[in-house]
C-alpha positions, 0 to 999 in steps of 0.5 A: 858705589856699584858692586862691580866698581868695588874692585877698582877701589884699591887702598892706593887709589883711596890714599891718592884721592881721599884723606882717610885715617885716624885723627892723627893721620889726618892732622899730619897729612894736612900739616904737610899740605899746609907747608906746600901752601894748601889753604883750602880743603873740601869735605864731602861727608855722607849726607846722613852724617854730614853735621857730625863729621863737620863738627868733629873736623872743626873740633878735633882736626882744624885746631891741631893743624 
């Protein structure tokens, strides 16, 4: 993100366009979406942390939804 774009990235925009929060926050949001028949989620972690993020989601989030 460019510095001049940062002012447009408000908490409301982040909440509407991304899943950000604690483990429990994410589990709760995914559970609500699952009741609306959501059956796929796209995960786009930063390149450098992608394997760690995917492993954490697989271990900590998915089994609890």
